[in-house]
All heavy atoms as an XYZ file, in Angstrom:
839
protein
N     134.459     86.097    115.123
C     133.118     86.327    115.441
C     132.943     87.786    115.918
O     133.581     88.222    116.803
C     132.707     85.436    116.558
C     131.354     85.309    116.927
S     130.436     84.388    115.762
C     128.677     84.526    116.283
N     131.936     88.367    115.273
C     131.650     89.749    115.678
C     130.923     89.854    116.916
O     130.383     88.902    117.447
C     130.727     90.389    114.488
N     131.024     90.995    117.575
C     130.369     91.228    118.860
C     128.893     91.133    118.534
O     128.200     91.496    117.580
C     130.779     92.627    119.333
C     132.124     92.757    119.836
C     132.499     94.092    120.150
C     131.583     95.059    120.845
N     132.090     96.314    121.340
N     128.195     90.438    119.512
C     126.710     90.353    119.518
C     126.078     91.664    119.440
O     124.989     91.763    118.769
C     126.301     89.569    120.721
C     126.764     88.069    120.702
C     126.113     87.240    121.853
C     126.833     85.908    121.992
N     126.121     84.906    121.040
N     126.573     92.790    120.081
C     125.857     94.057    119.980
C     125.790     94.555    118.611
O     124.928     95.225    118.141
C     126.543     95.000    120.905
O     127.926     95.179    120.621
N     127.036     94.332    117.827
C     126.980     94.749    116.432
C     126.139     94.064    115.615
O     125.493     94.585    114.641
C     128.494     94.579    115.893
C     129.566     95.345    116.721
S     129.130     97.070    116.862
C     130.370     97.750    115.710
N     126.042     92.756    115.764
C     124.886     91.924    114.970
C     123.597     92.372    115.388
O     122.642     92.616    114.417
C     125.172     90.523    115.279
C     126.577     89.988    114.779
C     124.122     89.550    114.622
C     127.016     88.639    115.152
N     123.308     92.672    116.705
C     122.026     93.107    117.006
C     121.621     94.382    116.542
O     120.532     94.760    116.058
C     121.796     93.116    118.602
N     122.755     95.324    116.319
C     122.417     96.591    115.702
C     121.979     96.592    114.279
O     121.133     97.279    113.874
C     123.681     97.444    115.803
C     123.613     98.878    115.374
C     124.879     99.589    115.596
N     125.325     99.662    116.938
C     126.648     99.941    117.297
N     127.484    100.335    116.301
N     126.982    100.035    118.565
N     122.811     95.621    113.463
C     122.348     95.433    112.191
C     120.994     94.901    111.968
O     120.197     95.209    111.092
C     123.324     94.392    111.438
C     124.711     95.075    111.274
C     124.615     96.318    110.423
O     123.933     96.422    109.513
O     125.323     97.304    110.849
N     120.625     93.925    112.876
C     119.150     93.418    112.791
C     118.219     94.567    113.118
O     117.094     94.721    112.379
C     119.041     92.238    113.952
C     117.531     91.845    114.055
C     119.872     91.089    113.456
N     118.501     95.456    113.944
C     117.626     96.593    114.337
C     117.535     97.385    113.049
O     116.378     97.937    112.855
C     118.219     97.413    115.509
C     117.356     98.516    115.886
C     118.057     99.343    116.938
C     117.522    100.777    117.179
N     118.269    101.565    118.066
N     118.604     97.682    112.490
C     118.493     98.510    111.206
C     117.762     97.907    110.020
O     117.091     98.603    109.342
C     120.021     98.797    110.698
C     120.754     99.772    111.692
C     122.086    100.029    111.227
N     122.750    100.990    111.966
C     124.048    101.087    112.128
N     124.911    100.353    111.406
N     124.572    101.969    112.879
N     117.893     96.625    109.917
C     117.046     95.994    108.931
C     115.462     96.064    109.188
O     114.752     96.316    108.376
C     117.556     94.574    108.802
C     118.746     94.383    108.177
C     119.082     92.923    107.832
N     120.419     92.598    107.599
C     121.283     93.049    106.565
N     120.722     93.839    105.739
N     122.525     92.724    106.532
N     115.160     95.840    110.483
C     113.733     95.905    110.818
C     113.257     97.364    110.696
O     112.106     97.557    110.175
C     113.631     95.514    112.183
C     113.925     93.955    112.554
O     113.786     93.287    111.548
N     114.211     93.610    113.730
N     113.965     98.321    111.145
C     113.574     99.771    110.996
C     113.460    100.169    109.418
O     112.526    100.918    109.132
C     114.586    100.789    111.721
C     114.506    100.907    113.025
C     115.480    101.649    113.722
C     113.095    101.479    113.343
N     114.345     99.631    108.687
C     114.252     99.943    107.145
C     113.009     99.333    106.506
O     112.400     99.964    105.859
C     115.573     99.182    106.565
C     115.418     99.587    105.053
O     115.138     98.716    104.157
N     115.664    100.834    104.664
N     112.630     98.083    107.048
C     111.454     97.445    106.519
C     110.218     98.241    106.945
O     109.232     98.314    106.249
C     111.449     95.889    106.990
N     110.276     98.680    108.201
C     109.030     99.384    108.723
C     108.841    100.764    108.037
O     107.743    101.064    107.808
C     109.416     99.508    110.301
C     108.237    100.333    110.982
C     108.548    100.515    112.516
O     109.542     99.818    112.973
N     107.752    101.126    113.151
N     109.957    101.497    107.821
C     109.769    102.852    107.265
C     110.032    102.998    105.803
O     110.026    104.067    105.309
C     110.682    103.774    108.041
C     110.400    103.940    109.388
C     110.862    103.438    110.531
C     109.284    104.993    109.690
C     110.554    103.595    111.774
C     108.873    105.206    111.171
C     109.536    104.501    112.103
N     110.283    101.893    105.142
C     110.696    102.090    103.699
C     109.661    102.731    102.800
O     110.075    103.724    102.017
C     110.771    100.615    103.071
C     111.223    100.588    101.640
C     111.480     99.144    101.067
N     112.542     98.535    101.803
C     112.542     97.422    102.250
N     111.505     96.652    102.077
N     113.678     96.775    102.787
N     108.327    102.483    102.932
C     107.379    103.142    101.959
C     107.328    104.576    102.355
O     107.133    105.433    101.490
C     106.033    102.357    102.062
O     105.590    102.372    103.413
C     106.023    100.952    101.651
N     107.058    104.824    103.622
C     107.108    106.227    104.116
C     108.271    107.016    103.602
O     108.151    108.251    103.163
C     106.970    106.265    105.568
C     106.636    107.642    106.056
C     106.592    107.596    107.654
O     106.665    106.555    108.307
N     106.306    108.751    108.198
N     109.432    106.489    103.716
C     110.664    107.259    103.331
C     110.661    107.385    101.857
O     110.990    108.546    101.356
C     111.879    106.438    103.722
C     113.163    106.995    103.366
C     114.347    106.107    104.064
N     114.390    106.290    105.409
C     115.109    107.426    106.064
N     115.826    108.341    105.259
N     115.126    107.569    107.315
N     110.243    106.410    101.012
C     110.235    106.564     99.506
C     109.173    107.604     99.238
O     109.579    108.426     98.314
C     109.766    105.153     98.982
C     110.986    104.228     98.930
C     110.609    102.929     98.332
O     109.518    102.805     97.934
O     111.413    101.981     98.451
N     108.065    107.710     99.801
C     107.046    108.673     99.534
C     107.540    110.142     99.759
O     107.312    111.010     98.978
C     105.712    108.448    100.237
C     104.952    107.269     99.781
C     103.880    106.699    100.791
O     103.676    107.438    101.779
N     103.022    105.920    100.260
N     108.094    110.224    100.907
C     108.749    111.577    101.215
C     109.790    112.004    100.333
O     109.895    113.257     99.917
C     109.243    111.597    102.610
C     107.994    111.537    103.690
C     108.620    111.379    105.106
C     107.130    112.789    103.686
N     110.714    111.105     99.937
C     111.777    111.324     98.962
C     111.173    111.746     97.551
O     111.650    112.805     97.125
C     112.694    110.192     98.856
C     113.626    110.032     99.941
C     114.714    108.867     99.500
C     115.835    108.761    100.539
N     116.692    107.631    100.156
N     110.335    111.072     97.233
C     109.594    111.418     95.889
C     108.987    112.801     96.005
O     108.826    113.646     94.998
C     108.642    110.377     95.406
C     109.294    109.009     95.091
O     110.408    109.104     94.822
N     108.591    108.022     95.240
N     108.247    113.037     97.142
C     107.683    114.341     97.308
C     108.744    115.483     97.277
O     108.457    116.644     96.752
C     106.877    114.357     98.470
C     105.960    115.610     98.697
C     105.017    115.503     99.925
O     104.850    114.486    100.455
N     104.255    116.517    100.196
N     109.779    115.286     97.847
C     110.840    116.341     97.876
C     111.388    116.686     96.535
O     111.714    117.807     96.118
C     112.006    115.812     98.837
C     113.255    116.750     98.717
C     111.498    115.808    100.251
N     111.573    115.551     95.689
C     112.021    115.698     94.378
C     111.008    116.350     93.419
O     111.476    117.134     92.451
C     112.569    114.485     93.765
C     113.787    113.869     94.666
C     112.911    114.428     92.409
C     114.203    112.449     94.381
N     109.781    116.053     93.546
C     108.707    116.283     92.563
C     108.472    117.905     92.569
O     108.055    118.423     93.661
C     107.433    115.468     92.985
C     106.315    115.717     91.801
O     106.543    116.382     90.816
O     105.367    115.065     91.990
N     108.687    118.417     91.515
C     108.504    119.924     91.383
C     107.016    120.426     91.206
O     106.763    121.658     91.160
C     109.468    120.524     90.215
C     110.874    120.325     90.627
C     111.751    120.957     89.534
O     111.249    121.694     88.689
O     113.023    120.791     89.570
N     106.214    119.460     91.032
C     104.738    119.964     90.906
C     104.156    120.211     92.327
O     103.150    120.918     92.340
C     103.900    118.703     90.417
O     103.937    117.545     91.218
N     104.900    119.856     93.282
C     104.358    120.306     94.705
C     104.870    121.749     94.939
O     105.850    122.131     94.411
C     104.955    119.317     95.710
C     104.300    118.024     95.800
C     104.962    116.925     95.280
C     103.084    117.807     96.500
C     104.290    115.665     95.328
C     102.445    116.627     96.453
C     103.100    115.456     95.890
N     104.244    122.366     95.816
C     104.647    123.776     96.173
C     105.913    123.663     97.049
O     106.340    122.620     97.518
C     103.528    124.482     96.901
O     103.499    123.961     98.282
N     106.615    124.760     97.020
C     107.881    124.863     97.845
C     107.590    124.455     99.228
O     108.519    123.851     99.804
C     108.470    126.315     97.728
C     109.755    126.428     98.479
C     110.932    125.940     97.971
C     109.726    127.158     99.684
C     112.104    126.235     98.629
C     110.900    127.317    100.387
C     112.035    126.810     99.815
O     113.350    126.942    100.612
N     106.579    125.050     99.826
C     106.304    124.805    101.222
C     106.053    123.362    101.527
O     106.451    122.776    102.585
C     105.174    125.615    101.768
C     105.490    127.029    101.675
O     106.699    127.425    101.820
O     104.604    127.928    101.643
N     105.281    122.616    100.601
C     104.986    121.207    100.800
C     106.287    120.370    100.575
O     106.519    119.457    101.444
C     104.032    120.730     99.674
C     102.637    121.346     99.931
O     102.307    121.661    101.085
O     101.817    121.339     98.893
N     107.214    120.754     99.778
C     108.340    120.068     99.525
C     109.320    120.288    100.818
O     110.015    119.376    101.244
C     109.097    120.534     98.283
C     108.348    120.058     97.069
C     108.999    120.675     95.920
N     110.339    120.388     95.658
C     111.174    120.937     94.770
N     110.842    122.016     94.206
N     112.404    120.451     94.628
N     109.373    121.475    101.303
C     110.034    121.821    102.475
C     109.654    120.963    103.739
O     110.317    120.426    104.384
C     110.019    123.226    102.780
C     110.876    123.730    103.957
C     110.561    123.883    105.236
C     112.327    123.884    103.880
N     111.544    124.287    105.894
C     112.680    124.224    105.242
C     113.278    123.750    102.968
C     113.958    124.367    105.533
C     114.605    123.906    103.351
C     114.978    124.203    104.646
N     108.324    120.842    103.858
C     107.594    120.115    105.001
C     107.908    118.603    104.757
O     108.217    117.953    105.740
C     106.184    120.280    104.982
C     105.488    119.759    106.169
C     106.109    120.188    107.505
O     106.235    121.376    107.628
N     106.277    119.413    108.498
N     107.978    118.129    103.520
C     108.347    116.816    103.316
C     109.862    116.528    103.757
O     110.216    115.404    104.259
C     108.117    116.377    101.978
N     110.741    117.394    103.378
C     112.007    117.368    103.824
C     112.151    117.191    105.415
O     112.960    116.429    105.925
C     112.893    118.412    103.173
C     114.400    118.314    103.413
S     115.349    119.509    102.717
C     114.478    120.461    101.489
N     111.475    118.069    105.997
C     111.581    118.033    107.472
C     111.035    116.794    108.012
O     111.554    116.218    108.924
C     110.754    119.296    108.094
C     111.284    120.755    107.861
C     110.424    121.772    108.328
C     112.612    120.767    108.344
N     109.918    116.284    107.468
C     109.357    114.931    107.961
C     110.274    113.749    107.716
O     110.295    112.903    108.568
C     108.061    114.715    107.164
C     106.919    115.736    107.614
O     107.088    116.343    108.763
O     106.037    115.786    106.782
N     111.042    113.960    106.443
C     112.038    112.922    106.301
C     113.193    112.916    107.240
O     113.538    111.852    107.678
C     112.609    113.141    104.952
C     113.552    112.205    104.178
C     112.708    110.784    104.079
C     114.018    112.584    102.864
N     113.557    114.141    107.706
C     114.610    114.294    108.804
C     114.097    113.825    110.070
O     114.983    113.359    111.008
C     115.027    115.720    108.794
C     115.802    116.145    107.602
C     116.176    117.594    107.673
O     115.724    118.306    108.700
N     116.827    118.100    106.695
N     112.814    113.741    110.333
C     112.365    113.316    111.610
C     112.242    111.689    111.681
O     112.170    111.184    112.826
C     110.783    113.773    111.851
C     110.817    115.268    112.205
C     109.471    115.779    112.402
C     109.327    117.252    112.450
N     108.107    117.863    112.568
N     112.310    110.997    110.600
C     112.386    109.539    110.709
C     113.701    109.115    111.347
O     114.740    109.841    111.355
C     112.287    109.012    109.297
C     111.043    109.203    108.494
C     111.180    108.564    107.065
C     109.841    108.717    109.228
N     113.792    107.859    111.892
C     114.887    107.388    112.582
C     116.021    107.193    111.613
O     115.842    106.826    110.492
C     114.435    106.011    113.084
C     112.963    106.075    113.161
C     112.543    107.050    112.005
N     117.197    107.671    111.975
C     118.389    107.574    111.130
C     118.562    106.166    110.651
O     118.935    105.780    109.465
C     119.555    108.029    111.858
C     119.850    109.453    111.801
C     121.252    109.799    112.221
N     121.443    111.186    112.269
C     122.514    111.743    112.671
N     123.562    111.028    113.125
N     122.701    113.074    112.532
N     118.492    105.128    111.635
C     118.909    103.818    111.350
C     117.645    103.122    110.376
O     117.908    102.041    109.830
C     118.901    102.869    112.571
C     120.106    103.175    113.254
O     121.110    103.733    112.537
O     120.289    102.797    114.426
N     116.708    103.945    109.896
C     115.732    103.280    108.959
C     116.218    103.596    107.512
O     115.578    103.133    106.635
C     114.448    104.020    109.149
O     114.379    105.465    108.917
N     117.264    104.283    107.265
C     117.892    104.436    105.916
C     118.595    103.219    105.544
O     119.352    102.585    106.284
C     118.755    105.816    105.907
N     118.545    102.855    104.287
C     119.137    101.689    103.692
C     120.627    101.888    103.692
O     121.388    100.856    103.940
C     118.707    101.498    102.254
C     119.284    100.504    101.514
C     118.897     99.049    101.966
N     119.615     97.934    101.331
C     120.652     97.288    101.636
N     121.127     97.489    102.853
N     121.180     96.343    100.882
N     121.079    103.113    103.617
C     122.593    103.290    103.502
C     123.230    103.033    104.891
O     124.462    102.810    104.898
C     122.894    104.644    103.000
O     122.391    105.603    103.856
C     122.469    104.903    101.553
N     122.537    102.939    105.903
C     123.103    102.726    107.234
C     123.470    101.379    107.473
O     124.169    100.918    108.474
C     122.207    103.256    108.308
C     121.794    104.658    108.220
C     122.745    105.579    108.943
N     122.705    105.389    110.423
C     123.380    105.979    111.274
N     124.092    106.975    110.811
N     123.290    105.765    112.610
N     122.831    100.402    106.642
C     123.092     98.929    106.896
C     124.493     98.520    106.328
O     125.005     99.136    105.327
C     121.931     98.115    106.117
C     120.672     98.292    106.681
C     119.583     97.516    105.957
O     119.887     96.717    105.164
N     118.352     97.847    106.191
N     124.965     97.549    107.006
C     126.278     96.955    106.582
C     126.142     95.481    106.326
O     125.509     94.717    107.084
C     127.265     97.205    107.693
C     128.634     96.652    107.584
C     129.617     97.505    106.916
N     130.828     96.945    107.006
C     131.905     97.463    106.400
N     131.747     98.517    105.736
N     133.094     96.885    106.294
N     126.737     95.135    105.204
C     126.604     93.585    104.902
C     127.636     92.835    105.912
O     128.597     93.123    106.006
C     127.097     93.278    103.433
C     126.036     93.825    102.466
O     124.858     93.888    102.654
N     126.522     94.201    101.161
N     126.894     91.862    106.457
C     127.680     90.942    107.355
C     127.522     89.521    107.173
O     126.581     89.044    106.545
C     127.148     91.279    108.795
C     127.564     92.498    109.399
C     127.257     92.712    110.829
N     127.848     93.972    111.400
C     128.976     94.138    111.850
N     129.823     93.071    111.939
N     129.379     95.340    112.327
N     128.533     88.671    107.463
C     128.519     87.306    107.201
C     127.497     86.612    108.059
O     127.158     86.984    109.206
C     129.959     86.648    107.646
S     129.928     84.964    107.545
N     126.688     85.694    107.391
C     125.640     85.130    108.220
C     126.080     84.085    109.206
O     125.282     83.913    110.231
C     124.711     84.317    107.081
N     127.227     83.663    109.126
C     127.777     82.724    110.096
C     128.550     83.422    111.215
O     128.257     83.130    112.466
C     128.667     81.716    109.574
C     127.958     80.704    108.476
C     129.043     79.855    107.966
C     126.885     79.907    109.143
N     129.434     84.308    110.896
C     130.302     84.896    111.841
C     129.926     86.397    112.166
O     130.427     86.868    113.227
C     131.779     84.789    111.302
O     131.842     85.662    110.135
C     132.237     83.379    111.095
N     129.286     87.062    111.301
C     129.102     88.481    111.583
C     130.142     89.345    111.092
O     129.990     90.592    111.286
N     131.042     88.809    110.402
C     132.303     89.583    109.963
C     131.765     90.586    108.902
O     131.108     90.294    107.873
C     133.465     88.717    109.393
C     134.527     89.363    108.948
C     135.560     88.423    108.310
N     136.542     89.089    107.646
C     137.702     89.456    108.113
N     137.910     89.246    109.352
N     138.718     90.078    107.434
N     132.213     91.983    109.009
C     131.696     92.896    108.062
C     132.559     92.946    106.768
O     132.080     93.534    105.789
C     131.640     94.162    108.780
C     132.730     93.976    109.782
C     132.725     92.529    110.189
N     133.728     92.596    106.805
C     134.768     92.784    105.799
C     134.940     91.447    104.962
O     134.773     90.383    105.572
C     135.991     93.202    106.250
C     135.867     94.621    106.756
C     137.271     95.178    107.196
N     137.151     96.536    107.737
C     137.898     97.384    107.777
N     139.104     97.241    107.014
N     137.732     98.620    108.317
N     135.345     91.503    103.702
C     135.567     90.389    102.995
C     134.131     89.582    102.757
O     134.178     88.392    102.712
N     133.102     90.351    102.486
C     131.810     89.758    102.374
C     131.464     89.510    100.930
O     131.638     90.331    100.080
C     130.784     90.781    102.870
C     129.344     90.319    102.717
C     128.725     89.524    103.669
C     128.560     90.822    101.757
C     127.327     89.157    103.638
C     127.167     90.536    101.625
C     126.715     89.521    102.577
O     125.447     89.238    102.402
N     130.995     88.159    100.576
C     130.680     87.902     99.154
C     129.175     87.878     99.227
O     128.485     87.067     99.849
C     131.154     86.493     98.901
C     132.674     86.520     98.624
C     133.716     86.330     99.613
C     133.182     86.514     97.295
C     134.988     86.326     99.224
C     134.334     86.475     96.936
C     135.368     86.362     97.954
O     136.638     86.488     97.667
N     128.623     88.874     98.385
C     127.155     88.968     98.355
C     126.389     87.696     97.792
O     125.460     87.399     98.144
C     126.894     90.236     97.486
C     125.452     90.591     97.527
C     125.269     91.951     96.654
N     126.016     92.954     97.436
C     125.823     94.251     96.956
N     125.232     94.648     95.904
N     126.463     95.167     97.637
N     127.074     87.026     96.898
C     126.400     85.906     96.192
C     126.104     84.897     97.186
O     125.160     84.061     97.126
C     127.417     85.460     95.130
C     126.811     84.146     94.432
C     127.743     83.863     93.330
N     127.339     82.696     92.604
C     128.044     82.119     91.572
N     129.140     82.610     91.201
N     127.540     81.023     91.108
N     126.947     84.719     98.223
C     126.801     83.682     99.175
C     126.238     84.115    100.559
O     125.860     83.334    101.467
C     128.183     82.842     99.429
C     128.718     82.338     98.079
C     129.681     82.935     97.498
C     128.219     81.077     97.698
C     130.131     82.284     96.311
C     128.736     80.509     96.596
C     129.723     81.164     95.883
N     126.487     85.339    100.817
C     126.095     85.998    102.153
C     127.036     85.587    103.195
O     126.751     85.644    104.390
N     128.201     85.334    102.857
C     129.290     84.861    103.736
C     130.567     85.675    103.604
O     130.864     86.258    102.534
C     129.701     83.324    103.640
C     128.488     82.382    103.664
C     129.032     80.990    103.325
C     128.011     82.377    105.182
N     131.385     85.742    104.747
C     132.774     86.465    104.686
C     133.683     85.438    103.974
O     133.351     84.181    103.941
C     133.128     86.747    106.033
N     134.870     85.902    103.462
C     135.744     85.028    102.805
C     136.134     83.812    103.647
O     136.296     82.808    103.101
C     136.940     85.911    102.300
C     137.602     86.513    103.431
C     138.852     87.382    103.091
N     139.442     87.997    104.119
C     140.310     87.483    104.921
N     140.722     86.163    104.757
N     140.956     88.166    105.907
N     136.406     84.069    104.871
C     136.880     82.867    105.816
C     135.860     81.822    105.919
O     136.086     80.661    105.775
C     137.264     83.394    107.109
C     138.200     84.618    107.237
O     138.709     84.864    106.126
N     138.307     85.249    108.246
N     134.596     82.305    106.111
C     133.503     81.261    106.373
C     133.151     80.553    104.968
O     132.873     79.392    104.949
C     132.324     81.938    106.976
N     133.301     81.287    103.908
C     133.077     80.750    102.513
C     134.004     79.762    102.382
O     133.675     78.678    101.859
C     133.081     81.922    101.568
C     132.856     81.424    100.116
C     131.487     80.750     99.901
C     133.043     82.564     99.159
N     135.237     79.976    102.657
C     136.309     78.885    102.283
C     135.983     77.669    103.132
O     136.188     76.445    102.634
C     137.710     79.553    102.746
C     138.873     78.617    102.552
C     140.225     79.246    102.870
N     141.194     78.392    102.477
C     141.874     77.550    103.321
N     141.381     77.329    104.482
N     142.883     76.772    102.794
N     135.669     77.802    104.321
C     135.418     76.617    105.140
C     134.283     75.722    104.594
O     134.080     74.622    104.497
C     135.013     76.972    106.520
C     136.308     77.475    107.224
C     136.022     78.046    108.561
O     134.873     77.903    109.087
O     136.950     78.598    109.201
N     133.130     76.519    104.218
C     131.850     75.917    103.638
C     132.164     75.263    102.307
O     131.821     74.149    102.089
C     130.792     76.904    103.466
C     129.719     76.415    102.581
C     130.265     77.451    104.774
N     133.083     75.859    101.480
C     133.420     75.313    100.104
C     134.310     73.984    100.412
O     134.071     72.998     99.703
C     134.136     76.258     99.274
C     134.792     75.622     98.130
C     133.288     77.329     98.764
N     135.252     74.053    101.387
C     136.080     72.964    101.634
C     135.279     71.698    102.169
O     135.674     70.525    101.948
C     137.101     73.213    102.641
C     138.170     74.168    102.089
S     138.973     73.572    100.714
C     139.985     74.885    100.074
N     134.135     72.028    102.811
C     133.317     70.908    103.340
C     132.376     70.356    102.196
O     131.609     69.400    102.335
C     132.492     71.393    104.467
C     133.238     71.512    105.762
C     132.297     71.651    106.859
N     131.325     72.682    106.780
C     131.422     73.964    107.351
N     132.451     74.181    108.118
N     130.414     74.897    107.257
N     132.321     71.084    101.049
C     131.455     70.760     99.994
C     130.071     71.182    100.163
O     129.096     70.490     99.471
N     129.802     72.080    100.978
C     128.378     72.478    101.162
C     127.910     73.636    100.257
O     126.723     74.150    100.299
C     128.236     72.914    102.614
C     128.517     71.784    103.581
C     128.516     72.222    104.980
O     128.341     73.512    105.364
O     128.709     71.390    105.983
N     128.771     74.119     99.531
C     128.464     75.355     98.594
C     128.276     74.686     97.119
O     129.327     74.343     96.543
C     129.410     76.436     98.517
N     127.214     74.483     96.609
C     126.945     73.785     95.339
C     127.661     74.618     94.157
O     127.441     75.857     94.051
C     125.479     73.688     95.070
C     124.945     74.679     95.980
C     125.915     74.855     97.054
N     128.345     73.892     93.212
C     128.842     74.413     92.128
C     130.156     75.230     92.177
O     130.584     75.928     91.447
N     130.723     75.139     93.475
C     132.009     75.908     93.725
C     133.059     74.772     93.956
O     132.930     73.948     94.732
C     131.797     76.828     95.024
C     133.223     77.396     95.254
C     130.661     77.641     94.939
N     134.218     75.073     93.296
C     135.339     74.107     93.351
C     136.641     74.961     93.651
O     136.640     76.132     93.356
C     135.493     73.257     92.079
O     135.684     74.122     91.014
C     134.386     72.380     91.847
N     137.502     74.295     94.221
C     138.887     74.954     94.532
C     139.568     75.106     93.193
O     139.595     74.152     92.424
C     139.561     74.036     95.393
C     141.009     74.841     95.845
C     141.540     73.922     96.870
C     142.915     74.561     97.318
N     143.614     73.756     98.315
N     140.127     76.323     93.045
C     140.851     76.630     91.717
C     142.248     75.772     91.781
O     142.865     75.922     92.823
C     141.053     78.088     91.484
N     142.617     75.319     90.611
C     144.007     74.654     90.609
C     144.497     74.897     89.108
O     143.620     74.578     88.169
C     144.078     73.277     91.123
O     143.536     72.499     90.201
N     145.649     75.426     88.928
C     146.149     75.552     87.599
C     147.643     75.391     87.450
O     148.345     75.190     88.424
C     145.688     76.807     86.865
C     146.120     78.067     87.621
C     147.406     78.710     87.415
C     145.397     78.728     88.661
N     147.487     79.817     88.322
C     146.305     79.831     89.113
C     144.335     78.534     89.371
C     146.026     80.676     90.001
C     143.930     79.434     90.380
C     144.803     80.467     90.726
């Protein structure tokens, strides 16, 4: 089980990302767009840097929904490998069977 502070940090990052997503995208597009003047693009870059760091999508880390474990994460299920194995063994994951050959 992950520390509660780490899980809370990830929740905070997701909320900040949702709050600033459109503003961040607009500023990024303005920085890239060459139809704007150099000064406008520079100002957009400065405004982008003033946004909270944790509002960036790349700051987020995938974590298991049950345990909060950051490693061994299966995106398809939203679970870490350990939790996924337990869920599959209980038969709660539809369409997944244990391999045997």
